[in-house]
Each structure stands twice: as C-alpha cells, then as structure tokens.
C-alpha positions as CSV (number, residue, x, y, z in Angstrom):
1,M,26.4,18.0,21.0
2,L,23.2,16.3,20.2
3,L,23.8,13.6,22.7
4,Q,24.1,16.1,25.6
5,K,20.9,17.7,24.5
6,E,19.0,14.4,24.6
7,L,19.7,13.8,28.2
8,G,16.4,13.7,30.1
9,V,14.2,12.7,27.2
10,I,15.7,9.4,25.9
11,E,15.4,7.7,29.4
12,N,11.6,7.7,29.7
13,S,10.6,6.1,26.4
14,Y,7.5,4.0,26.3
15,Y,9.2,2.0,23.5
16,E,12.2,1.1,25.7
17,A,10.0,0.3,28.6
18,S,8.0,-2.2,26.5
19,V,10.8,-4.3,25.1
20,A,13.3,-6.8,26.4
21,R,16.6,-6.0,24.7
22,P,19.0,-8.8,24.0
23,A,22.5,-8.9,25.5
24,V,24.8,-6.1,24.3
25,S,26.8,-7.1,21.3
26,P,30.6,-6.9,22.1
27,A,32.5,-3.8,21.2
28,L,34.9,-4.1,18.3
29,E,38.5,-5.1,19.3
30,G,41.5,-5.3,17.1
31,P,41.6,-5.5,13.2
32,V,38.9,-7.5,11.4
33,Q,38.3,-8.2,7.7
34,A,35.0,-7.9,5.9
35,D,33.5,-7.3,2.5
36,V,31.4,-4.4,3.7
37,C,31.4,-2.3,6.9
38,V,28.0,-0.7,7.8
39,V,28.1,2.3,10.2
40,G,24.8,2.8,12.1
41,G,22.4,0.3,13.7
42,G,19.2,1.9,12.7
43,Y,16.7,0.8,10.0
44,A,18.9,1.9,7.0
45,G,22.1,0.2,8.3
46,L,20.4,-3.0,9.5
47,S,18.5,-3.3,6.2
48,A,21.8,-2.8,4.2
49,A,23.5,-5.4,6.4
50,L,20.8,-7.9,6.1
51,E,20.5,-7.6,2.4
52,L,24.2,-7.8,1.9
53,A,24.6,-10.9,4.2
54,L,21.8,-12.6,2.3
55,R,23.7,-12.0,-0.9
56,G,26.8,-13.8,0.5
57,H,28.8,-10.8,1.7
58,A,30.7,-10.8,4.9
59,V,29.4,-7.8,6.8
60,V,30.5,-6.0,10.0
61,L,28.1,-3.5,11.5
62,L,29.2,-0.8,13.9
63,E,26.9,1.0,16.2
64,A,28.0,3.8,18.5
65,Q,25.4,3.2,21.2
66,R,22.9,0.3,21.1
67,V,20.9,-1.0,18.1
68,G,17.9,1.3,17.6
69,W,19.1,3.8,20.0
70,G,18.5,6.8,17.6
71,A,15.4,7.8,15.6
72,S,14.8,4.1,14.6
73,G,13.9,3.3,18.2
74,R,12.1,6.5,19.1
75,N,10.0,7.6,16.1
76,G,6.2,7.9,15.7
77,G,5.9,4.4,14.3
78,Q,4.1,5.5,11.2
79,A,5.0,3.5,8.0
80,I,3.8,5.7,5.1
81,V,4.1,5.3,1.4
82,G,5.5,8.2,-0.5
83,F,7.8,11.1,0.5
84,G,5.2,13.6,1.7
85,S,3.9,16.4,-0.6
86,D,7.2,18.5,-0.3
87,G,9.5,15.6,-1.1
88,E,7.3,14.4,-3.9
89,R,7.3,17.9,-5.5
90,A,11.1,18.1,-5.1
91,I,11.6,14.8,-7.0
92,E,9.0,15.8,-9.6
93,R,10.9,19.0,-10.3
94,Q,14.2,17.2,-10.7
95,L,13.4,14.0,-12.5
96,P,11.4,13.1,-15.5
97,R,7.9,12.0,-14.9
98,E,8.6,8.2,-15.4
99,D,11.6,8.4,-13.0
100,A,9.4,10.2,-10.4
101,R,6.9,7.4,-10.7
102,R,9.8,4.8,-10.3
103,A,10.9,6.6,-7.1
104,F,7.4,6.6,-5.7
105,A,6.9,2.9,-6.6
106,I,10.1,2.2,-4.7
107,T,8.3,3.5,-1.5
108,E,5.5,1.1,-2.3
109,E,7.9,-1.8,-2.5
110,G,9.4,-0.5,0.8
111,L,6.1,-1.1,2.5
112,D,5.9,-4.6,1.0
113,L,9.5,-5.2,2.1
114,L,8.6,-4.1,5.7
115,R,5.7,-6.4,5.9
116,D,7.5,-9.3,4.3
117,R,10.3,-9.0,6.8
118,I,7.8,-9.0,9.6
119,A,6.3,-12.2,8.3
120,T,9.6,-13.9,7.2
121,H,11.5,-13.2,10.4
122,A,8.5,-13.4,12.8
123,I,8.9,-9.9,14.1
124,A,6.3,-9.2,16.8
125,C,6.0,-5.5,16.3
126,E,2.3,-4.8,16.5
127,W,1.7,-4.0,12.8
128,Q,-1.6,-2.2,12.2
129,P,-2.7,-1.1,8.7
130,G,-4.4,2.3,8.0
131,Y,-3.2,5.9,7.9
132,L,-5.2,9.2,8.0
133,S,-3.9,12.6,6.7
134,L,-6.1,15.3,8.3
135,S,-6.7,19.0,7.5
136,V,-7.6,21.4,10.2
137,K,-9.4,24.1,8.1
138,P,-11.0,24.6,4.8
139,S,-7.9,26.1,3.1
140,R,-6.0,23.0,4.1
141,T,-8.7,20.8,3.0
142,K,-8.4,22.2,-0.6
143,A,-4.7,21.6,-0.5
144,L,-5.2,18.1,0.8
145,R,-7.7,17.2,-1.9
146,H,-5.3,18.6,-4.6
147,W,-2.5,16.3,-3.3
148,M,-4.7,13.3,-3.2
149,D,-5.9,13.8,-6.8
150,H,-2.3,14.4,-7.8
151,V,-1.0,11.2,-6.2
152,E,-3.8,9.1,-7.7
153,A,-3.4,10.6,-11.2
154,L,0.4,10.5,-11.4
155,Y,1.3,7.5,-9.4
156,G,-1.8,5.4,-9.6
157,Y,-1.9,5.0,-5.8
158,P,-5.4,4.5,-4.4
159,L,-6.6,6.8,-1.6
160,E,-10.0,7.5,0.0
161,W,-11.4,10.9,0.4
162,I,-13.2,11.7,3.7
163,P,-15.5,14.8,3.3
164,P,-16.2,17.2,6.1
165,A,-19.6,15.6,6.7
166,D,-17.9,12.2,7.5
167,I,-14.7,13.1,9.2
168,G,-16.4,12.6,12.7
169,Q,-16.8,8.9,11.8
170,W,-13.1,8.5,11.4
171,V,-11.6,10.6,14.3
172,A,-13.3,11.5,17.5
173,S,-12.3,15.2,17.4
174,A,-13.9,18.4,16.4
175,R,-10.5,19.8,15.3
176,F,-10.4,18.2,11.8
177,H,-12.2,19.4,8.7
178,A,-11.6,16.6,6.2
179,G,-9.1,13.8,5.5
180,V,-7.6,11.2,3.3
181,F,-7.5,7.5,4.2
182,D,-4.5,5.3,3.0
183,T,-5.5,1.7,3.6
184,R,-1.9,0.3,2.9
185,S,0.2,2.4,5.1
186,G,0.0,1.9,8.8
187,H,1.9,1.8,12.0
188,L,3.9,-0.4,14.3
189,H,6.2,-0.5,17.5
190,P,9.3,1.0,15.9
191,L,11.8,-0.3,18.4
192,K,10.3,-3.8,18.3
193,Y,10.7,-3.8,14.6
194,C,14.2,-2.4,14.7
195,L,15.3,-5.1,17.2
196,G,13.6,-7.8,15.1
197,L,15.5,-6.5,12.1
198,A,18.8,-6.8,14.0
199,N,18.0,-10.3,15.0
200,A,17.4,-11.3,11.4
201,A,20.7,-9.7,10.5
202,R,22.6,-11.6,13.1
203,G,20.9,-14.8,11.9
204,A,22.1,-14.0,8.4
205,G,25.7,-13.8,9.6
206,V,26.2,-10.1,10.2
207,R,28.9,-9.5,12.8
208,M,27.5,-6.8,15.1
209,H,29.3,-4.5,17.5
210,E,27.6,-2.1,19.8
211,N,29.2,0.6,21.8
212,S,31.7,1.0,18.9
213,V,32.1,4.5,17.6
214,A,33.5,4.8,14.1
215,Y,35.4,8.0,14.1
216,L,37.7,7.8,11.0
217,I,37.7,6.2,7.5
218,E,41.1,5.7,5.8
219,R,40.0,5.9,2.2
220,G,41.4,3.8,-0.7
221,D,40.8,0.8,-2.7
222,R,40.2,-1.1,0.5
223,P,39.0,1.3,3.2
224,V,39.7,1.0,6.9
225,V,37.0,2.1,9.4
226,K,38.6,2.8,12.8
227,T,37.1,2.7,16.3
228,A,38.8,3.4,19.6
229,Q,39.8,-0.3,20.0
230,G,39.6,-1.8,16.6
231,E,39.4,-1.4,12.8
232,V,37.4,-2.9,9.9
233,H,39.3,-3.5,6.7
234,C,36.8,-3.8,3.9
235,N,36.0,-3.3,0.2
236,F,32.9,-1.1,0.7
237,V,31.5,1.2,3.5
238,V,27.9,2.1,4.1
239,L,27.3,5.1,6.2
240,A,24.0,5.1,7.9
241,G,24.5,7.2,11.0
242,N,22.3,10.1,9.8
243,V,22.4,13.1,12.2
244,Y,24.7,11.3,14.6
245,L,27.3,10.6,11.9
246,A,29.4,13.7,12.8
247,E,28.6,13.5,16.6
248,Y,31.9,11.9,17.4
249,G,34.2,13.9,15.1
250,D,34.1,15.2,11.4
251,S,36.4,12.7,9.9
252,L,33.9,10.2,8.5
253,A,32.1,12.2,5.9
254,P,32.2,16.0,6.5
255,S,31.2,16.7,2.9
256,I,27.6,15.5,3.5
257,S,26.9,16.8,7.0
258,T,25.5,20.2,6.0
259,R,23.0,18.5,3.6
260,I,20.8,17.3,6.6
261,M,19.5,19.0,9.7
262,P,18.7,17.5,13.1
263,V,15.2,18.0,14.1
264,G,13.9,17.2,17.5
265,T,10.7,15.1,17.6
266,Y,8.9,14.5,20.9
267,M,6.0,12.2,22.0
268,V,4.1,11.1,25.0
269,A,2.2,8.0,25.9
270,T,-0.9,8.0,28.0
271,E,-1.8,5.4,30.7
272,P,-3.7,2.5,29.2
273,L,-7.2,3.8,28.2
274,G,-8.9,0.4,27.9
275,A,-9.9,-1.2,24.7
276,S,-13.3,0.6,24.2
277,R,-12.1,4.1,25.0
278,A,-9.1,3.6,22.7
279,D,-11.2,2.2,19.9
280,A,-13.5,5.3,20.0
281,L,-10.6,7.7,19.2
282,L,-9.7,6.4,15.7
283,R,-11.6,4.3,13.2
284,H,-9.8,1.1,12.5
285,R,-7.1,2.4,15.0
286,A,-5.4,4.1,12.0
287,A,-2.4,6.2,12.6
288,A,-3.0,9.8,11.9
289,S,-1.3,13.2,11.2
290,D,-2.5,16.7,10.5
291,T,-1.2,18.5,7.5
292,N,0.2,21.5,9.2
293,F,3.8,22.3,8.6
294,V,4.4,21.9,12.4
295,L,2.3,19.0,12.8
296,D,0.6,16.8,15.4
297,Y,0.7,12.9,14.9
298,F,-0.8,10.2,17.0
299,R,-2.0,6.6,17.0
300,V,-3.3,4.0,19.4
301,S,-0.9,1.3,20.8
302,A,-1.5,-2.3,21.1
303,D,-2.0,-2.0,24.9
304,H,-4.6,0.8,24.4
305,R,-2.6,3.9,25.0
306,L,-2.7,7.0,22.9
307,L,0.7,7.8,21.6
308,F,0.9,11.6,20.6
309,G,3.6,13.6,19.1
310,A,3.5,17.4,18.6
311,G,5.5,20.4,17.6
312,D,9.0,19.3,16.3
313,S,11.8,21.3,17.5
314,Y,14.1,22.9,15.0
315,S,16.5,24.6,17.5
316,A,18.4,21.3,18.3
317,S,17.4,21.7,21.9
318,T,14.8,19.9,24.0
319,P,11.8,21.9,24.8
320,R,11.2,22.8,28.4
321,H,8.1,21.5,30.2
322,L,7.7,18.8,27.6
323,V,4.8,16.9,29.0
324,R,2.8,20.1,29.6
325,K,3.3,21.3,26.1
326,I,2.4,18.2,24.4
327,R,-0.5,17.6,26.7
328,A,-1.9,21.0,25.6
329,N,-1.8,19.9,21.9
330,L,-3.3,16.4,22.8
331,V,-6.2,17.9,24.8
332,K,-6.8,20.4,21.9
333,V,-7.3,17.4,19.6
334,F,-8.9,15.1,22.1
335,P,-10.6,17.1,25.1
336,Q,-12.2,14.0,26.3
337,L,-8.7,12.8,27.4
338,S,-8.0,15.7,29.7
339,D,-8.2,13.4,32.8
340,V,-5.6,10.8,31.6
341,D,-2.2,10.5,33.2
342,I,0.9,10.7,31.0
343,P,3.7,8.4,32.4
344,F,5.9,8.5,29.3
345,A,7.5,11.3,27.4
346,W,10.6,11.0,25.1
347,G,12.1,12.1,21.9
348,G,15.4,12.7,20.0
349,F,16.7,13.9,16.7
350,A,15.7,12.8,13.2
351,D,17.1,14.2,10.0
352,I,15.6,16.4,7.2
353,T,16.9,17.7,3.9
354,M,16.2,21.2,2.6
355,N,13.7,19.7,0.0
356,R,12.4,16.9,2.1
357,S,13.5,14.2,-0.3
358,P,16.0,11.4,0.6
359,D,19.8,11.9,0.1
360,F,21.7,8.8,-1.0
361,G,25.1,8.9,-2.8
362,R,28.6,7.8,-2.8
363,I,31.8,9.4,-1.5
364,D,34.5,8.0,-3.7
365,A,33.5,4.8,-5.5
366,N,33.3,2.5,-2.6
367,I,31.7,4.5,0.3
368,Y,27.9,4.9,0.1
369,Y,25.8,7.0,2.4
370,L,22.1,7.0,3.3
371,Q,20.5,10.0,5.0
372,G,17.7,12.6,4.8
373,F,14.6,10.5,5.3
374,S,12.7,13.5,6.5
375,G,9.9,11.9,8.4
376,H,9.4,8.9,6.2
377,G,12.2,6.7,7.4
378,L,10.2,3.6,8.5
379,V,9.5,2.7,4.9
380,T,12.2,4.6,2.8
381,S,15.1,3.5,5.1
382,G,14.4,-0.1,4.5
383,M,14.6,0.3,0.7
384,A,17.6,2.5,1.1
385,G,19.6,-0.3,2.6
386,K,18.3,-2.7,-0.1
387,L,19.2,-0.2,-2.9
388,A,22.7,0.1,-1.4
389,A,23.1,-3.6,-1.3
390,E,22.0,-3.8,-5.0
391,A,24.5,-1.2,-6.0
392,I,27.4,-2.9,-4.2
393,A,26.4,-6.1,-6.0
394,G,26.7,-4.3,-9.3
395,Q,23.0,-3.4,-9.9
396,A,23.2,0.4,-9.2
397,E,20.3,1.7,-11.4
398,R,17.8,2.1,-8.6
399,F,20.3,3.6,-6.1
400,D,21.4,6.0,-8.9
401,L,17.9,7.2,-9.4
402,F,18.1,8.8,-6.0
403,A,21.8,9.8,-6.3
404,R,20.8,12.0,-9.2
405,L,18.8,14.3,-6.9
406,T,20.5,17.6,-6.1
407,H,20.6,18.5,-2.4
408,R,21.7,22.1,-1.1
409,G,23.3,22.4,2.2
410,F,21.5,24.3,4.9
411,P,22.4,28.0,4.9
412,G,24.5,29.5,7.5
413,G,27.2,26.9,8.1
414,A,27.4,24.8,11.3
415,R,26.9,27.8,13.6
416,L,24.2,29.7,11.8
417,R,22.1,27.1,10.1
418,T,20.1,26.3,13.2
419,P,19.1,29.9,14.1
420,A,18.3,30.5,10.3
421,L,15.9,27.5,10.3
422,V,14.3,28.5,13.6
423,L,13.5,31.8,12.1
424,G,12.0,30.1,9.1
425,M,10.0,27.7,11.3
426,L,8.5,30.7,13.3
427,F,7.0,31.9,10.0
428,F,5.5,28.5,9.1
429,R,4.2,28.1,12.8
430,L,2.5,31.5,12.4
431,R,1.0,30.5,9.0
432,D,-0.4,27.3,10.6
433,M,-2.0,29.4,13.3
434,L,-3.5,31.8,10.8
C-alpha cells in the first residue's frame, strides 16, 4: 500500500513544520443529504467544492486523512502554465489546433484563478512570480528552444530566451547551458495555499469531514457514498482522490485506476541561508527546473531556504538514504552550498498518465473524476475543479474538451505495471546521463 511506503518521509516535511493547521474537521457520522459529494481534500477536490458552493449547491467533502495530506501539501510548489512538452504534444495529436489552444488557454486561466483566489480569500502562501526551464547541455538547449518557439507560435504565450552567454546571470550554477524564463508562472507554499483554499470552501458553506474514508459508491440516479460510520446521499459525485482513490479498496472507481501511475517525488529544505546568500542563487528568486526526463527542481523559500527536489521514484517505494541522494544532486547544481545543513526531507506520491496530459471524465452520468495532473497540478487542478462545477451546473463544454482525450492504461496490470515503468525509466535516466 502507498500509505505504508510513505512512512518515514511524510513526517519530516518543511511545509508541515511551517504551518499552523486548524482543528480537525469531524469525521462523517450517519446519513447526510447533499447536492454533491466531493471525495478528496486536495486542490482539485477543494476547488470543485468551493466553486459548487459559490453556485449555491449543498456540498459535502470527504477526506480520508487531513486536508492537504497528499500531493497538494507536499509538492514542489511550482505553479506552471501549460502541460509540459509531453502533455502538450499529446493534446495536439488528439485535438484540432483550435481545441489545443483552448486547452492551453485554460491553464493560463488556471494561473489567474490561483492568484485571484489568493487575493480574494487573503491566502498568505508566499506567492512569488517567475519560472525558469533550464537545459544542461547543447542538445537539450536545441530542444528547449524548439519548445519555446512552438509555444509562442501556437499558443501566443510570451517567453524569454536566455542564451548560454547569459545563463550565469540567472542561476548561480555552472551546470546549466541555456534557459527559458516565464514571467507569469511562479511558486508558492503549497500547503499554505491548500489550507487557505479549504478555509475559503468552509466559508462558502462546504461541509468538510476529515478522517472519513470513502470506500464504496452505490450508483444510481441518486448515488450514495459510504464511509465506515456514515453515508452521503447526493445527486452528483466528484472523485478527486488521484493515486489514493483505490488505497482503501477498489469499489469506488476501479475502471480508472490503471490510467494513472503513482510516482514518488522527494524534496529537501536546507537550513536558512540568509537573504543575501539565497538571493544570489536565482535571479528574481524564480522557481526552476531542468529539462531532463528525470529532473531536478528547486526554488528559494520566503525564509531563505533552498527547497530542492530530485530524481522522482517510479518504483512506488521510498528511496533509501534520501537526504544523501538528494544532497548529491543539490551539490552538483550548487557546489557553493556543500556546507549547509539539511533539517527537512519529505515526499510522497503524485499521479501521472501515460501521455502526461490530464484525465478528466465521467463514470455514469453523475460521477465525475479528476486525475492525471502529471506534475502540473498546482495550476491545472484548480481549473479541473472549476470545470467539473461548470459541468454539473449544465455547462459541460470545457470539461468535455478534456474528456475527449484518450488515455491508455499502464501496461502490465496492477502487479507488473510498476516493474515495466521502472525499466522504462532506467532507459530515460541513462539517456539523461549521456
């Protein structure tokens, strides 16, 4: 089980150590009535619940652990427009050009939605604009420039090219060859944002129940979502549990579980570096990521730490000697930080699809699901919740734009898909090295 494999890495999160959580919402007890039941207290579920409540729907949200316990509270904090080059190519292959543009524009709207919510609901989550995509060698520079030109030409999205001669002015590392700067994308404290979103949803009237595992849906014109001690009778269900949806049994939505894969992503936070030393690492304190398939990503926190993630795990198991392994990558990028202490190391599982594009759809006419954010969840998940709310309200055009995308299940079934993916990742890791 994923929960067992996360023991030892979820307890030492810098994000958890730097927030004050509200009191636990009571577990669901007994039967309750609602217009919509949302399963999952991460960005997508909270976004759907908030949008639905603002439209006048009675909403009950069930979270198996605590709000923001999963990827929404542990991720790299990078809020990026688009779907990444792989996801964008997949969408362009499947949809007409104008529809691909509409899909990309929805992610632009997603960033606006995120920033509007921060302002409207006074969410103190340390928003910082600016995002760098960095190549590590000339061949990757060529591919990065091709991607940038394609995005500007097809989507009209402005980006700034950073040639090899100038890259040292943007990131204090000899590892990188060239880069692209996105002035609109940026980064934030992901758990503070998630908790702020939850507070906004409560304020809008959402009834929230933590420690309430949804293990069964009785389908029909009026579905019933069951927990150990209660049940929600509703008109619609929104499933937003991602990789954890099948963690407590396969009775919720077994037909969609093979379409996503759990990927372990792990980070460290250094000791505070001081303002001047932190400022020297990244121009404008932008978030950054390299363009390797197995990538490094990093940013500077509001309290002047370097937050650094490296080497996602595709084996659904936590890497041994986590701090030592990530420190090796960190020092390869920033050798000037070889002396710093690393008091925090944490991680957990996010979801990916085979083609790296998001997977939204319906099971029956009144059960919606949102999954497959593939590393772009901070922006895309907010819009996913909004699109699900629109569809439930009878305006399904934008939701159905994504529901038209075809997603294949990972090969090998439940037992063999992880070994198969690990073999594939070894190939890509070797390609990155060469």
